[in-house]
VEXDREN-2710 file (C-alpha; in Angstrom, 1 decimal):
% VEXDREN-2710
k/r/px/py/pz
1/MET/2.4/22.4/14.9
2/ASP/-0.8/24.4/14.2
3/TRP/-3.7/23.8/11.8
4/ILE/-4.7/26.7/9.3
5/LYS/-7.1/27.1/6.4
6/ILE/-6.6/29.6/3.6
7/GLU/-9.5/32.0/2.7
8/ARG/-9.1/34.9/0.1
9/GLY/-9.2/38.3/1.6
10/ALA/-9.5/41.6/0.0
11/ALA/-6.0/42.9/-1.3
12/ASP/-4.5/45.7/0.6
13/THR/-3.9/48.4/-2.3
14/SER/-1.7/50.6/0.2
15/ASN/0.8/47.9/0.0
16/GLN/0.5/46.6/-3.6
17/PHE/4.0/45.0/-3.6
18/GLN/3.9/43.5/-0.5
19/HIS/2.7/39.9/0.5
20/ILE/0.1/40.1/3.5
21/ILE/-1.4/37.6/5.9
22/TYR/-4.4/38.6/7.9
23/THR/-5.1/36.8/10.9
24/SER/-6.6/36.8/14.3
25/ILE/-5.2/39.2/16.9
26/GLU/-4.0/36.2/19.0
27/MET/-2.1/34.5/15.9
28/ALA/-0.9/37.8/14.6
29/ASN/1.0/38.3/17.8
30/LYS/2.5/34.9/17.7
31/LEU/3.9/35.4/14.1
32/LYS/4.4/39.2/14.0
33/THR/8.3/39.2/13.9
34/LYS/7.9/36.5/10.7
35/THR/9.1/37.8/7.3
36/LYS/9.3/34.9/5.1
37/LEU/6.8/31.8/4.2
38/ILE/7.5/28.9/2.6
39/PHE/5.1/26.6/0.7
40/GLY/6.4/23.4/-1.1
41/GLN/9.2/25.2/-3.1
42/LYS/7.6/28.2/-3.1
43/GLU/9.4/30.9/-1.0
44/ILE/8.0/34.8/-0.7
45/PRO/8.4/37.7/1.5
46/ILE/5.4/38.2/4.0
47/THR/3.9/40.6/6.5
48/VAL/1.7/39.2/9.2
49/LYS/-1.2/41.7/10.4
50/ALA/-4.0/41.2/12.6
51/ASN/-7.6/41.5/11.5
52/PRO/-10.1/41.6/14.4
53/ASP/-12.9/40.4/12.1
54/VAL/-11.0/37.1/11.9
55/LEU/-12.2/35.0/14.8
56/SER/-9.5/33.6/17.1
57/SER/-8.9/29.9/17.0
58/ILE/-5.9/28.1/18.5
59/GLY/-5.5/25.7/15.7
60/ASN/-5.1/22.9/17.6
61/HIS/-7.2/20.3/15.5
62/PHE/-8.0/19.6/11.6
63/GLU/-11.8/20.4/12.5
64/ASN/-10.8/23.7/14.2
65/PRO/-7.8/25.7/12.0
66/SER/-6.8/29.3/12.4
67/VAL/-7.7/31.2/9.4
68/PHE/-5.1/33.1/7.2
69/GLN/-6.5/35.4/4.9
70/MET/-4.4/36.4/1.7
71/SER/-5.1/38.4/-1.4
72/LEU/-5.8/36.5/-4.8
73/GLU/-2.4/37.5/-6.0
74/THR/-0.9/35.6/-3.3
75/ILE/-2.6/32.7/-3.5
76/GLU/-1.7/32.4/-6.8
77/GLU/2.0/33.1/-6.7
78/LEU/2.2/30.3/-3.9
79/LEU/-0.2/28.1/-5.8
80/LEU/-2.3/27.3/-2.5
81/GLN/-5.4/25.5/-2.9
82/THR/-8.0/26.8/-0.6
83/SER/-9.8/23.7/-0.3
84/ALA/-7.1/22.1/1.7
85/THR/-6.3/22.2/5.4
86/TYR/-2.6/23.0/6.1
87/GLN/-0.1/22.5/8.9
88/MET/1.8/25.5/9.9
89/TYR/5.1/26.0/12.0
90/PHE/7.5/28.5/12.3
91/SER/11.2/29.0/12.9
92/GLU/13.1/32.4/13.7
93/SER/11.8/34.3/10.7
94/THR/10.0/32.1/8.5
95/ILE/6.4/30.3/8.3
96/HIS/6.2/26.9/6.9
97/ILE/2.8/25.7/5.5
98/GLY/2.4/22.2/4.2
99/PRO/3.0/19.4/3.6
100/VAL/3.6/19.4/-0.1
101/ILE/3.8/15.7/-1.2
102/GLY/4.2/14.6/-4.7
103/PHE/3.3/11.1/-6.2
104/LEU/5.3/10.5/-9.3
105/LEU/3.2/8.3/-11.2
106/GLY/4.2/6.0/-14.4
107/ASP/3.2/6.3/-18.1
108/GLN/1.0/3.3/-17.8
109/HIS/-2.4/5.6/-17.1
110/PHE/-2.1/8.2/-20.0
111/TYR/-5.2/10.0/-18.6
112/TYR/-5.4/10.2/-14.8
113/HIS/-8.8/10.5/-13.3
114/HIS/-10.1/10.1/-9.8
115/ARG/-11.7/6.9/-11.1
116/ARG/-8.4/5.6/-12.1
117/MET/-6.4/6.3/-8.9
118/LYS/-8.6/4.3/-6.1
119/GLU/-5.5/3.3/-4.3
120/LEU/-4.2/7.0/-4.1
121/THR/-7.8/8.0/-2.8
122/ASP/-8.0/5.2/-0.2
123/ALA/-4.3/6.3/1.1
124/MET/-5.9/9.9/1.6
125/GLY/-8.2/8.1/4.5
126/VAL/-5.4/9.5/6.7
127/TYR/-5.4/13.1/5.3
128/GLN/-7.2/14.2/8.5
129/GLN/-3.8/13.4/10.5
130/VAL/-1.6/15.3/8.1
131/GLY/-3.6/17.7/5.8
132/GLY/-1.5/19.5/3.3
133/LEU/-1.4/19.4/-0.4
134/PHE/-0.9/16.1/-2.2
135/VAL/0.0/16.3/-5.9
136/ALA/-0.1/13.5/-8.6
137/PHE/2.0/14.2/-11.4
138/ARG/4.1/12.9/-14.5
139/TYR/7.5/14.0/-16.0
140/CYS/5.2/15.7/-18.7
141/SER/3.4/17.4/-16.4
142/ILE/6.3/19.8/-15.1
143/ASP/6.2/23.4/-16.6
144/TRP/10.4/23.7/-16.0
145/ASN/10.3/27.3/-16.8
146/GLU/7.3/28.5/-14.4
147/LYS/8.8/25.5/-11.9
148/CYS/5.1/24.2/-11.4
149/ILE/3.0/21.3/-12.0
150/TYR/-0.2/20.7/-14.1
151/GLY/-1.1/17.9/-12.7
152/GLN/-3.9/16.5/-10.2
153/TYR/-4.4/17.6/-6.6
154/TYR/-6.6/15.8/-3.9
155/ASN/-9.5/18.0/-3.0
156/PHE/-10.3/16.7/0.4
157/VAL/-14.0/18.6/0.4
158/THR/-15.1/16.5/-2.8
159/GLN/-13.0/13.4/-2.2
160/LYS/-11.7/13.6/-5.6
161/TRP/-8.4/14.3/-7.8
162/GLU/-9.0/17.6/-9.5
163/TYR/-6.8/19.3/-12.3
164/GLY/-4.7/22.1/-11.0
165/LYS/-1.7/24.5/-11.8
166/LEU/0.5/23.4/-8.6
167/PRO/3.6/24.0/-6.5
168/LEU/6.6/21.9/-6.8
169/PRO/6.7/19.4/-3.8
170/SER/9.3/19.0/-1.0
171/VAL/8.9/15.5/-0.8
172/VAL/8.3/12.9/-3.6
173/TYR/7.2/9.2/-3.2
174/ARG/8.2/7.5/-6.1
175/ARG/5.4/5.4/-7.6
176/GLY/6.6/5.2/-11.5
177/PHE/9.7/4.0/-12.9
178/ASN/11.1/4.4/-16.4
179/SER/14.1/6.3/-18.0
180/ARG/12.5/9.6/-18.1
181/ASN/11.5/9.8/-14.5
182/ASN/15.0/9.8/-13.7
183/PHE/14.8/13.3/-13.4
184/VAL/13.7/13.4/-10.0
185/ASN/17.0/12.2/-8.8
186/GLN/19.0/14.4/-11.1
187/TYR/17.2/17.4/-10.1
188/LYS/17.3/16.4/-6.3
189/ASP/19.7/19.3/-5.5
190/GLU/18.5/21.7/-7.5
191/LEU/14.6/21.4/-6.7
192/ASN/15.6/20.7/-3.1
193/TRP/13.1/18.0/-2.7
194/LYS/13.4/14.8/-1.0
195/VAL/12.9/11.6/-3.0
196/PHE/12.1/8.2/-1.3
197/ASN/12.1/4.7/-3.3
198/ASP/14.3/6.9/-5.6
199/VAL/15.9/3.8/-7.5
200/ARG/14.5/0.3/-8.5
201/PHE/17.2/-2.4/-8.8
202/ASP/16.6/-4.8/-11.5
203/LYS/16.7/-8.3/-10.6
204/TRP/20.5/-9.0/-11.3
205/GLU/21.6/-5.9/-9.4
206/LEU/19.5/-6.7/-6.6
207/TYR/21.1/-10.2/-6.3
208/SER/24.4/-8.8/-6.7
209/ARG/23.7/-6.6/-3.6
210/ILE/22.3/-9.4/-1.1
211/LYS/24.2/-12.5/-2.4
212/ASP/27.0/-12.2/-0.1
213/ASN/25.2/-11.5/3.0
214/GLU/26.1/-14.0/5.7
215/TYR/22.4/-14.2/6.7
216/LEU/20.6/-14.2/3.5
217/SER/23.3/-15.9/1.4
218/PRO/21.9/-19.4/2.2
219/ILE/18.2/-18.8/1.0
220/ILE/19.1/-16.8/-2.2
221/PRO/18.7/-19.2/-5.4
222/GLU/21.9/-19.3/-7.4
223/THR/21.5/-16.6/-10.2
224/GLU/23.0/-16.0/-13.5
225/ILE/22.6/-13.9/-16.4
226/LEU/20.9/-16.2/-19.2
227/SER/23.3/-17.5/-21.7
228/LEU/23.2/-20.6/-23.6
229/SER/26.0/-22.1/-21.5
230/ASN/24.7/-20.8/-18.5
231/LEU/21.6/-22.6/-19.2
232/SER/23.2/-25.8/-20.1
233/ARG/25.0/-25.7/-16.6
234/PHE/21.8/-25.0/-14.8
235/LEU/19.8/-27.8/-16.5
236/GLN/22.3/-30.4/-15.7
237/LEU/22.7/-29.3/-12.0
238/TYR/18.9/-28.6/-11.2
239/LYS/16.7/-30.2/-14.2
240/ASN/14.1/-27.4/-13.7
241/VAL/15.0/-23.8/-14.1
242/ILE/13.3/-20.7/-14.2
243/LEU/14.1/-17.7/-16.6
244/LYS/13.0/-14.3/-15.4
245/PRO/13.2/-10.9/-17.1
246/LYS/15.6/-8.6/-15.3
247/ASN/13.1/-5.5/-15.6
248/LEU/9.4/-7.0/-15.6
249/SER/7.1/-7.6/-12.4
250/ARG/3.7/-9.3/-11.9
251/GLY/4.9/-12.4/-13.6
252/ARG/5.5/-11.1/-17.1
253/GLY/7.8/-13.0/-19.3
254/ILE/8.5/-15.6/-17.2
255/SER/9.6/-19.2/-18.6
256/ILE/10.1/-22.5/-16.8
257/ILE/12.4/-24.9/-18.7
258/THR/12.3/-28.7/-17.9
259/GLU/15.0/-31.1/-19.0
260/LYS/13.6/-34.3/-20.7
261/PRO/15.3/-37.5/-21.8
262/ASN/17.5/-38.0/-24.6
263/GLY/18.0/-34.2/-25.1
264/TRP/14.5/-33.0/-25.2
265/ILE/13.3/-30.0/-23.2
266/LYS/10.1/-28.5/-22.1
267/ILE/9.5/-25.0/-22.1
268/HIS/6.6/-23.4/-20.0
269/ASP/5.6/-20.1/-21.1
270/HIS/3.9/-18.4/-18.0
271/GLN/2.0/-15.6/-20.1
272/GLN/1.1/-17.6/-23.1
273/TYR/0.1/-20.9/-20.9
274/ASN/1.3/-23.0/-23.3
275/ASP/4.1/-25.8/-23.4
276/ILE/6.6/-26.6/-26.3
277/ILE/8.9/-29.6/-26.6
278/ILE/12.0/-28.8/-28.7
279/HIS/15.3/-30.4/-28.7
280/PHE/18.4/-28.8/-26.8
281/THR/20.1/-28.1/-30.4
282/GLN/17.2/-26.0/-31.1
283/LEU/17.5/-23.8/-28.0
284/GLU/20.0/-21.4/-29.1
285/GLU/17.8/-20.4/-31.9
286/TYR/14.7/-20.3/-29.8
287/LEU/16.3/-18.0/-27.3
288/SER/17.2/-15.6/-30.0
289/LYS/13.7/-14.9/-30.8
290/GLY/10.7/-12.9/-29.3
291/ILE/10.9/-11.6/-25.8
292/TYR/14.1/-12.8/-25.2
293/GLN/15.4/-10.5/-27.5
294/GLN/13.2/-7.7/-26.2
295/ASN/14.5/-8.2/-22.3
296/GLU/17.6/-9.4/-20.5
297/TYR/16.9/-12.0/-18.6
298/ILE/18.3/-14.2/-15.3
299/ILE/18.3/-17.9/-14.8
300/GLN/17.9/-19.5/-11.4
301/PRO/17.0/-23.0/-10.2
302/TYR/13.0/-23.8/-10.2
303/ILE/12.3/-24.1/-6.3
304/ASN/9.7/-27.0/-5.7
305/LEU/7.5/-25.0/-3.4
306/ALA/5.4/-25.9/-0.8
307/LYS/2.1/-26.8/-2.2
308/ILE/-1.7/-26.5/-1.1
309/ASP/-3.9/-29.2/-2.9
310/GLY/-1.2/-29.4/-5.4
311/ARG/-1.0/-25.7/-6.2
312/PRO/2.5/-23.6/-5.5
313/TRP/2.2/-20.6/-2.8
314/ASP/4.8/-17.8/-1.8
315/ILE/4.6/-15.5/1.0
316/ARG/4.3/-11.4/0.2
317/VAL/5.8/-9.1/2.9
318/VAL/5.2/-5.4/2.9
319/MET/7.9/-3.5/4.8
320/GLN/7.5/0.2/5.6
321/LYS/9.2/3.0/7.3
322/ASN/7.3/4.8/9.9
323/ARG/7.6/8.4/11.3
324/SER/10.3/7.2/13.6
325/ASN/12.5/5.8/10.8
326/GLU/11.8/2.3/11.7
327/TRP/11.2/-0.6/9.4
328/LEU/7.9/-2.2/10.3
329/CYS/6.2/-5.2/9.0
330/ASN/2.7/-3.9/7.8
331/GLY/1.4/-6.8/6.0
332/ILE/2.1/-10.5/5.3
333/GLU/-0.2/-12.6/2.7
334/CYS/0.3/-15.6/1.2
335/ARG/-0.3/-16.1/-2.5
336/LEU/-1.7/-19.4/-3.9
337/ALA/-1.3/-20.1/-7.7
338/PRO/-4.2/-20.7/-9.8
339/MET/-5.3/-24.4/-10.3
340/GLY/-3.0/-25.9/-13.2
341/ARG/-0.5/-22.8/-12.8
342/MET/3.0/-22.4/-11.3
343/ILE/3.0/-18.7/-10.7
344/THR/1.6/-17.2/-7.7
345/ASN/0.9/-13.7/-8.5
346/ILE/-2.7/-12.3/-7.6
347/SER/-2.6/-10.3/-10.8
348/ASN/-2.4/-13.5/-12.5
349/GLY/-5.2/-15.2/-10.9
350/GLY/-3.9/-16.1/-7.6
351/ARG/-5.6/-16.2/-4.5
352/ALA/-4.6/-14.5/-1.1
353/LEU/-4.4/-16.5/2.2
354/TYR/-3.4/-15.6/5.7
355/LEU/-0.1/-16.8/6.6
356/ASN/-1.4/-19.1/9.4
357/GLU/-4.1/-20.3/7.1
358/ALA/-1.5/-21.4/4.3
359/LEU/1.1/-23.0/6.9
360/GLU/-1.8/-25.3/8.3
361/LEU/-3.5/-26.2/4.7
362/ALA/0.4/-27.1/3.7
363/PHE/1.7/-28.7/6.5
364/GLY/-0.8/-29.2/9.3
365/THR/0.4/-29.2/12.8
366/GLU/4.1/-30.1/11.6
367/VAL/5.2/-26.5/11.6
368/ASP/5.9/-23.7/14.4
369/ILE/3.6/-20.8/13.3
370/ASP/5.5/-18.7/15.7
371/GLN/8.8/-19.3/14.6
372/ILE/7.9/-18.7/11.0
373/GLU/6.6/-15.6/11.7
374/LYS/10.1/-14.7/13.3
375/GLU/12.0/-15.8/10.4
376/ILE/9.9/-13.8/8.1
377/PHE/10.6/-10.6/10.5
378/SER/14.0/-11.5/10.5
379/ILE/14.8/-11.9/7.0
380/SER/12.8/-8.8/6.0
381/LEU/14.6/-6.9/8.4
382/GLU/18.0/-8.0/7.1
383/PHE/17.1/-7.1/3.8
384/CYS/15.9/-3.6/4.5
385/LYS/19.1/-2.7/6.2
386/ILE/21.2/-3.8/3.2
387/MET/19.4/-1.6/1.2
388/ASP/19.6/1.5/3.8
389/GLU/23.4/0.7/3.3
390/THR/23.1/1.2/-0.3
391/GLY/22.9/5.0/0.6
392/TYR/19.5/5.4/-1.4
393/HIS/16.6/6.6/0.3
394/PHE/13.9/3.3/0.7
395/ALA/10.5/3.4/2.8
396/GLU/8.8/0.7/1.1
397/PHE/9.5/-2.9/-0.1
398/GLY/7.2/-6.0/-1.1
399/LEU/9.4/-8.8/-0.4
400/ASP/8.5/-12.1/-1.7
401/LEU/9.8/-15.1/0.3
402/ALA/8.6/-18.9/0.1
403/LEU/9.1/-22.1/1.8
404/ASP/9.9/-25.4/-0.3
405/GLN/8.5/-28.6/0.7
406/GLN/11.3/-29.1/3.4
407/LYS/10.3/-26.0/4.9
408/HIS/13.4/-24.2/3.8
409/PHE/13.0/-20.5/3.4
410/TRP/13.7/-19.3/-0.2
411/PHE/14.3/-15.2/-1.0
412/ILE/12.7/-15.0/-4.2
413/GLU/12.5/-11.2/-5.2
414/SER/11.5/-7.6/-4.1
415/ASN/9.6/-4.7/-5.3
416/VAL/9.8/-1.2/-4.6
417/ARG/6.3/-0.6/-5.9
418/PRO/4.4/-3.6/-4.6
419/ALA/0.7/-4.1/-5.4
420/PHE/-1.9/-4.3/-2.6
421/LYS/-4.6/-6.1/-4.4
422/GLY/-4.1/-9.2/-2.4
423/PHE/-4.3/-7.3/0.7
424/LYS/-7.3/-5.7/-0.2
425/GLU/-9.2/-8.7/-0.8
426/LEU/-7.9/-10.6/2.3
427/ASP/-8.5/-7.7/5.1
428/GLU/-9.6/-4.0/4.3
429/ARG/-7.6/-3.1/7.7
430/ILE/-4.4/-4.4/6.6
431/TYR/-4.7/-2.8/3.2
432/GLN/-5.7/0.5/4.6
433/ARG/-2.4/0.5/7.1
434/ILE/-0.1/-0.3/4.1
435/CYS/-1.9/2.8/2.1
436/TYR/-1.6/5.2/5.1
437/GLU/1.9/4.4/6.1
438/PRO/3.9/6.3/3.1
439/ILE/1.4/9.2/3.7
440/LEU/2.5/9.6/7.4
441/TYR/6.2/9.0/6.5
442/SER/6.2/11.6/3.7
443/ALA/4.8/14.0/5.9
444/GLN/7.2/13.4/8.7
445/VAL/10.1/13.5/6.1
446/ALA/8.4/17.1/5.0
447/GLY/8.9/18.4/8.5
448/PHE/5.3/18.1/9.4
449/GLY/5.0/14.8/11.2
450/ARG/2.4/15.2/13.8
451/GLU/1.8/13.0/17.0
452/VAL/-1.0/10.6/17.0
453/GLN/-3.0/11.7/19.7
454/ASP/-5.6/8.9/19.1
455/GLU/-3.4/5.6/18.5
456/ASN/-6.9/3.7/18.1
457/LYS/-7.2/5.6/14.7
458/ILE/-4.0/4.1/13.0
459/GLN/-2.8/1.3/15.1
460/HIS/-1.2/-1.6/13.3
461/HIS/-4.4/-3.8/11.6
462/SER/-2.4/-6.5/9.8
463/GLY/-4.4/-9.7/10.6
464/PRO/-3.5/-12.6/13.2
465/GLU/0.0/-13.6/11.9
466/CYS/1.0/-9.7/11.6
467/THR/0.0/-8.8/15.5
468/LYS/2.8/-10.7/17.1
469/LEU/5.4/-9.4/14.4
470/HIS/4.4/-5.9/15.5
471/ASN/5.4/-6.8/19.4
472/HIS/8.8/-7.7/18.1
473/ALA/9.4/-4.6/16.7
474/SER/11.2/-2.8/19.6
475/GLU/13.5/-5.4/19.7
476/TYR/14.1/-6.1/16.1
477/GLY/12.8/-3.2/14.2
478/LYS/14.9/0.1/14.4
479/THR/17.3/1.3/12.0
480/GLU/20.4/3.1/12.8
END
């Protein structure tokens, strides 16, 4: 694998119908038999020629790339960005330049601007490890006639996201989910791109896929689709139940229902943060209105979570695949609910804690922290294995686990697009590692993975409670 930089050279008028690469004598000798160049989804015939004016470089480092001179016409046909530094490898007759990685974004940001893409910019902190072109796009960014994208690319020189006409990527890291974004799977074969995190199971689909697993079954709360009969049964069994929209995240739309004497029930609306008291005979009418009609719901028993100063907390685990296709635990945080609240999400005011800190505050010296860590990793890895067996391409999960007051584990839910705000507040090193891993993985999937020459640059920094988990990776962490 070589590092290269693209420069605009003069067009060869004697060969106006040919795409010619001019490079150093040394590099030209290495590539003289190559007749085709691939960049993302673009493929063109090429001829490689030596230009004595191009300084020789072995191209073995990001800071010391070999130079490829191309005409403006060739650069524009390939949709290359000359600000980027690329990796290059070659097969029998073909030169491959890249990687070209796409971030499929959702519609929540109507106007994409570098100030609104802070997390993706932070992920580019590992750019010098992989180089290439990183493209942020939405469904409406694609020109299907020209098979190109009018989106944004990361300019390493300016350290900003800039607009441009860009090639279709060879790998897509899906970060947005809506019905229109299913095109990434529908066109997977036609466009020859590899998509990871390609589906998002709703809460009911997820439950249906993992409920019969022998290892996870004892820690999965009983779950049903919300109906009046199911709610009545759950209230009789559990007294406190929680209603969750199948397709929403970040605590949106959650209600907690508590059975009271004489047929009265209390409904706590987490989003509005208010309580209402109604009689059970009014419940059917209540459920026929508002958000309950706009979203399909599931119902579960409300778990009496372990508490710190009377406030519930849970555990967020980030599992990601590395360049060897192994699942790693790259971060653990505990999320403590705000005072007087029952939901722990950081986006709703929760506070991030280290695992060992939360365990000590909740249980004192009564708990074996090392054993808890091992159980967290075993649960998380078992879940990832189940997801791999679905046949879909996953590479990142945010898992929500919890301990109740008897220290029994519960599996709450998973997200393929986890938020990292708590990790950023907790420890910048953890946050960086979580941001970097999908970039390194994407480059590997695209065929441009590089061996890390200085392991200290991107070693696993996951806080005191995650260091030991990484030591278990060789025993537990490898996928089949």
